[in-house]
Each structure stands twice: as structure tokens, then as C-alpha cells.
N, C-alpha and C positions, 0 to 999 in steps of 0.2 A: 503493500499500500505505499505508492510515493506520490507526492502531491509537490505542486510547485511552490507552495507558501510554505510557512513554520506555524500554522495556527489560524484560528478565525480571522484575525486581524490582518493575514499576509505579512509576516514579519520581515523586515528589511535586514539582508546582509551585510548593508555599509555599517562601516562603524564611524562613530562622531569624533570627529578628529577634533573637535575644539573641547572634548570632554578630557581633562587631563589626569594622570596617574602619578603616582610618587614611587619612585626606586631608590634602593639600598643597596649599597655593597655587603657582602657578609663575610664570611670566612672564606680563604681561597677565592674558588671561583665561582661562590655561590653568590646568586642576586635576589631581592625580593621586591617585589611590585604589588601595592596597594591600589586597586582600581577605585573609581567614584564610587562605585556600589557596595564598596567595602571588601570583596572578593580578593582574596591575597594569592599570588602566584612566585613562587619559590622554586628556582631553578640552580643547578650544578653542572657547570659544562666539563666534560670529560673528553677530552678531544682523542684520547688513545684509542676508544673504543667505537664501535658501529654500530653499535645498539643505542636505544633510548628507552626509559621506562617513564610513565605517566601515570598520575592518581589523582583523582577526585577525592578529596578528604573532607566529608561532613562531619561536623562536631556535634552530631545527634547519634545516641545510641539509645540501647533498652532502660536505662536509667532515666533517661527523659520521658518515658511513658507513663500514662494513668495507668492503674491497674487492668482497665477493662479493655485498654489498649496494648496490653502486654505482648509482646512479639511484632508490633508494628512496623519498627524498624526494619527488622530483619526480612519480614513481607515484602516492605516497601523495595529493601534491596534487590529481591526477586523481580520484581514486578519493573524494574527500570529497564531491563533487558528485552522487554516484551514487547516495544515498539513504540516509535513517535510518530509525528505528522510528516516527517521526512523519511523514515525508515522501517520497515517490519522487523520483526525479532529476529528472520531470517538474515536480513540484510547487515543488523549491527552484526553479527558475528561472522557471517561469510566476509564480509570487508576486512575484517581484522586479518583472519585465517586465510584470505587468499593472500597476502603478504606476507605468511608464514609467522605472523603475531600470535600473541595470546591474549586473551581479558577475561576478567574474574572480578569479584567482589566479595568482602566479608564485612560482618557486623560484629561489634563489640558491646562492651557496655556504655562506652563513652564516645564512639564515633564509628562512623560508615566509610568505608572505602572502595573505590571503583577504580580498576587499575589494567595496564595494557602496557606488553611489551613488544617493542618491534625494530627492524632495523633503522637507523637513523634517518633515512631518506623518506621513511614512512612515518614520522612523528606527525606532520599535518595532518593525515589521515585520521591518525589515531586520536588526535586532540579533538577532529571533527566530530567524530563516532562516540568518544566519551562525553562530551559536552552537549551534545545533541541527547543521548540517553539520559544523562541526570537533568538536565533543562527542560525538557520537553517529551517528558514521556504522557502516554494516552491514558492508562489505567484503565484498559478497556474492561467492562465487566464480564466479558467471557475468559479473558487472561485471568481476573483477579480468582475465579472459580478453578481453573486451573492450577494455577500456582495454590490455592489454598489446600488442594489436594496433595502436591509436591511436599509443602510444608509439615502436613500432618503426617506424611511417610516419614519425612526427615526426623520429626521428634518421634515416631515410633522406633526409626531405626536406632535413634540416640538412647533409648530405654534397653534397647538390646546390646548396647555397648557398656557394661557395668564398669569397665576401667574410665571410661568419661564421666558415666553418671554419680559415681562416688563423687567427683570433685564438684559438681552441681550440689548434691546433698551437704556436702561439707560448706559451702560457700552459704546456703540457705542456712545451716546451722549457726554460721558468723553473724549473717546479716537481717537473716530472718525477713519481714514483711518488706523491709526496704527494697526500692528498685534495686538496688545492688545484688541484692539475696534472689532475684526471679531469673528463672531461664531467659538468654537473651531470644530464644526462638519463640519464647511464649509457651502455652501449653494447649491443649485439643479445646480446654473450655473457652480460652480466649481467642483461639484462632477462628475456631468453627462460626461463632456470630459475627466476628468483624466483616464489616458491608464495604462497599466500595467506596462510599461517600466520606466512611470514617478514616479510610487511607488515604484519601486524595486530602482532605481535611490536613490528615497530619503532614503529607507531603508540601502541600502549599504554605501551611504556617511555619516550618521547621528548615524548610529547603532554601534558605534566603542568603543570599550573598555574604554578608558578614560571617555566617557560619561555615563558608566553605575556604578550604585552601587546595589549590593547585599546584602540583610539586611534578617536577620532570629532574630527570638526571641522565646525563649520556653525551653523545656527541652533537651536541647543541648549541644555540645561542639564546641568551634571554631575552633580549628584545623580539626575535622572531617568535617566541613560544609566548609573548605577551602579545603581539600582534594576532597570532591566531585563537589564541582564547578569548580575546574581543571580538574577532570575525564571527566565531561560533556561537558566541553567546548574546550577539547582537540581536535585540528584538524579543529577548526572552525575559522571563521573570527574575533572571539573574545578572541582567544588563542593568538594572537599577536598585538603589537602595530601598528596602521595604519602608512602608508607612511608618512601623513599629520596629525601629532599628535592633537588632540582636544585642542586649547586654549579657552579664555572668549568667551560667545557668542557674536558674532558682534549686536552690539544694534543700531538699528534705534533710535534716540532721539524721547523720548517720547514728543509730542506735544498735550496740553489741548486743546479740543474745548472750545470755548467762550460759558458761559452758556445759553442755548436755551432750549426750550420745544419741544419734540416728541410726538406725538400722532398717535396711530396706532388704526384705527377704526375697532372695532371688535363687532359684535352682542352678546355681553354676557350680563349676569345677573347682574354680578359683576364688578365694575370698580377695575383696579388695578394699581397703582401709585409707582413710585420711586423718591424720591424729595434728591438730595446731590449734593456732587461734589469733587473736587479731595483730594485723602487722603495723604497717607506716604507711602515709601517703606519698605520692610519686615527688613531690616537691621537698619531703624531708631532707634534708642535708644527711642524714644518717643513712639514706639509700644506699651511699656507697659500701659504709662499712657494713652494711647490709647485706650486700652484693658478695663481699669478702667472706661473710660469716656462712651465706648460703653455699657456696662452692666447697667450704671445709665441711660444712654436716651433711650435704647429701647432693653435692654438684656434680661428681664425675666418679669415675671408678677409683681415685684415690680418696674419696669422701670417708669418712668415719662411719657413715651408717652402709654405704656400698662393701665398704673393707669388715665391718661387723658381721653383718645379716648376710650377705650372699658370700663374700669371700671365703670367712672363714667357717662358715656355719652352714651355707647353702639353702638357705631358709626362704628366700624370696628370688626370684627372675629378675624383676624390677625393683627398684627402692630409689628413692631420690626425694630432695627438698626442694620447696619452690617458695617464691613471692609474688604476690599480685598486688599491685600499687595502683591507686584510682586517686582523682583530685584531691580527696578530702579523707580516705580511709585506706586500708589495706590489709591483706591476711597472709599468713604465711602456713605452710603445711608439709606433711609428711606422707609421702605416699607408699605403699607396699602392696604387691599381689603375691598372694600364697596359698599355700593347701589350706582349707579350712580347719585342718587340724594344728596348723602350725600358728595361726593369729595370736592366740595368748604370748607365746614367746617372743615372737616379732614385735607386739605392740611392748612387750616389758624392756625388749632390748631397746627399742626406740625411746622410751621415756627413759630407760636410765640414761641414755647417751644425751639427750637433751637436760637431764638434770644435771649430770657431769660436767657439761658444755657450760651451761648457765653459772654454775659454782665455781668452776675453775678456770675457765676461757679457754683460749686459744694458745698454742704455743707460738714463737717465732716463725719456726718452721713454717707452720700450716699457715700463717696469715703470710707470709711472703707467695707461698703456693697459691694460695687464695686470690690475691692479688693478680699474680700473673695469668690465672684462669679469667680474670675479668676483664683484663686489658686484652688479651688474645683474643676471648671471644669477640669483644667489640670490634677490634681491627679487624680480624679476618671475616666478621659477617659484614664489612662493607666493600666484598670484592666484586660484587656486581651492580648494575645501574639499578636493580628494583630494590638491594637494600640502601642502597644511597640515596634515591626518592623516598623511601619511608622515613629515613633518618630526618631529611629535611622537614616532611611534613609534622612527624611527631614533634619534632623541636618546636616550630611554629606553631601547632594546634594545641600541644599539652604542656609545654614548657615556657613557652614565650620566649625562648632564644634558642640560637645555634652554638653550642659550645665547641669550641674548635676540636679535633682531635687530640689536639697535644696537650690542652687545657684538662679535658677531661682524664687524660692518662695520668696526668699530673696529680689530679684530684684523688685519684686512685691511690698511688703513690703515697700521698700524703695522709692516708686513713692510718692513726697509731692503733697500737694495739689496745690501750684503753678505750678507745672508740667501739672498736670491734667486742670487746668483752664485755662492754657496758648495753651495747644492743643484746648480745644473748641473754644477760643478765635480766634483763627485761622482758623480752619478747620468749623466752624458752624455760623460765620458770614459775610463770603464772599457771592458772588453771587452764587446761587445754579441752576443745571440743572433738568428738570423734565421730566418724560419718562410716558405717560399713555397708558393705553390698555384698550378698553371699548366704547360702544356707543356714541363718541364723534367725533368732527373734529377738526382741530387746533384753529378754532375762539371761541370755548369753553374755552378756557385757557389764555384769553389776559394777557400780565404782570407777567405771574404766574412764569416765570424764570427771573434771572439776580437779 
């Protein structure tokens, strides 16, 4: 379904040259432009590559949804690839694939991303296709019904993956009925009655220019990307500032649940457990110390938990620790998958290790290794245009600044043993919550939480 116009008003593709934008230089070859609409464009030129990655990042996620609209952000992510005034769903995917590119999207609790990776010479096409999909989706009623079925199948599939489900149960155990505790996908009860008008209203109210960052990295010129984006968005709702400019996200105060145990009975061959508690927010300066701590605790094959539970005792194939950080809250947890009969021993060993680390701290050798892991994973993770593009967008959307690589490495190096041990004492010594998926009932874990 292709038409000559881009909507009922026959939107013009001309860019109004009189409307000025502001551009600033960032670290290295990174540049940032803010359009008059409030939409931000940030790029990094990497001339040595022959590819380019583009992402349209919307600062809206599942935590921005009312309870009745739980899953709307994820639902919308599916629908934006289903067709515009200019392209059908097939054309959206076929135009990118015809040049060997790839495109996809994902939704998180605090943002949604639509991205493409193409040859550098095909970046103009990627900009046009992605901007078209994000700014001018039709949300046809028939497509809403098709994607409703797809999402319900996705929810059912997720419930058949206990190693994933246990993390959602744990998150809810920490955050309760706060939006951070809900499933990103929504539930069958919220997705089934959601109407096209509700989704369209969410789309038009939330997908406004000040909420959006367009990021690109690869063999490109910043000015060219800005010109391409302005041309692609000309005449769309994202070409002008909203009547009600986007301010800070209205926050529902995060209230953490009291530590408790949640058991989901499943007839599984393996038990899946997560033990943990409240963490820190992503802007907390202790996040660097937490990164070091996490690596030593359960971040790799040399970590304490991996060595103690898998290498020395063979109790679990998979065991690791992790931290999730949001604007104003966070959590940390330890995951293990093991035979049901070994759960008690795994939990006892895990709790003992947490208590030991909280009381005695880390050795100098462990801290040095933890720092090396943080630095190495960060730098090695920037070896392709997709990761460089993501770094740009997250810096702009989540942190408000682009920290130079050398500055970040120096910040990790500056972490002191006292800082790491203080975080360990605070996060690992308190009462903890426990989530379990496996062939158990609640009575199987008396006194495990708290």
C-alpha cells in the first residue's frame, strides 16, 4: 500500500531551511544536534568501517504505563513495523534486507529502540525507513489483532522458559506493584482487552520529539545524517514541538517489598532460583564499585560463586550474579540453575558467600581482577558500530552526558577497596528475597528469605 503523500494532509518532504538547529562537538568524532522540535541526533564517525548502525531511541518504556495499559510499549513496538502511509509491512523489511541490512527493535522498562545496520552507502535508506516507521505508523485494526495474537504467544512462550521467568518473579518480589515490577510484555489480562484506540493514544501522546534520540555510528558525516533525518521527518508529528513539551518522567515513588519468598510450581527437570535484594540507581556514583563487586562475586569463571558452586562441587551448570539499574532504583541478584534436590545446598553456599563477602570484603587481587573485567568488557564491547551507536544513545537518553572512554576507564581505576567493600557490606548483608521456579511449593523454603 503505497501512496504519494505521507498522510491525510499530503505531508511535504521539503525541509524548512529557516528552522535552525544547534550542534555541539562531543568526545572524539561524536557530534550532537538538537532540532527545533527537541529531537536529538547524535553520531560518531568511524571512517575505518564500511557499515553504519542507526537507532531511534524513544525514552518511553513499560514503567510509563498505567496498570490497564501494561504492555502497551511492547505492543506498539510490534505494530510500528506493520505499515505506514508510504510503505507496507513487507516493504519496510524488504527494502532493508534487499541491501543486506538488518532491522529490529526491543522494549525495556525505561526506553524502546528501533535499529538497523547497513552498509555505509545505504544509511540514507535506513534513515528513511526507520523514521517512516516510527513517525507515521498506521496501526491498522487488523494488524492490532494479528500482533495481539503474536504477543500472547510470546507471553506463553516466556512462561515456558523457567530460566527467564524466575527473573521476572524476582523483580516483582523486589518492586511489587510498582511499574518496575511488571512484565515488559504485559500479561494476558492486560493485552487481551487493549484496544487500537488506546494504543494509538499512547503512541501519539508519548512518541514526541523531545522524548526521542536518533543515534548513528559508522562511516558517516554528522551533517549528512542530520539532513537525512530532517528530510525523513518533514511534515510528520516529530517535525514540530508538542503543545505540551516533555518534561521529566512523572515518577511513582519506588517502594520496595519486604524480603520474602515466591515459589512458582513448575514440573521442570531443573530448579531455577534467584536470591538477592535492593540495589542502586544508574546515576549512583557507587555503580563503578558495584561493577567491580559483581564481577568478583559472580561475573565470570574466576568468580567466587562459579568456583565454589560449579567448579569445586559441580552443583550447577549456570550460576552468576547481576545488577539491574534504573533511573531511581535498582536490584541485584544471584541466579543458579540446578537439580531440584541440590537447591538447598546451592542456596546455603550462596548465602554463606554473600555473608562472607559483606563481612570480610574483597582481597586486593580480587579487586584488581574485577576492575580489569569491567574495563575489558566495556572496551571490547565497542568493537562494532551497533555497540557504538548504543553507547551514544544510552549516554544521551539515560545519563545526560557522553563520558569519554579514557575517562570511564580512569573512573574504574580510581575505585578504592574501601568503596567496593562498603557496597558489599550494604547490599549483601541485609535481608534478601528469593524467587524459585521448579517442582516445589511455598512450604519447601521456610525461613529462606529475610
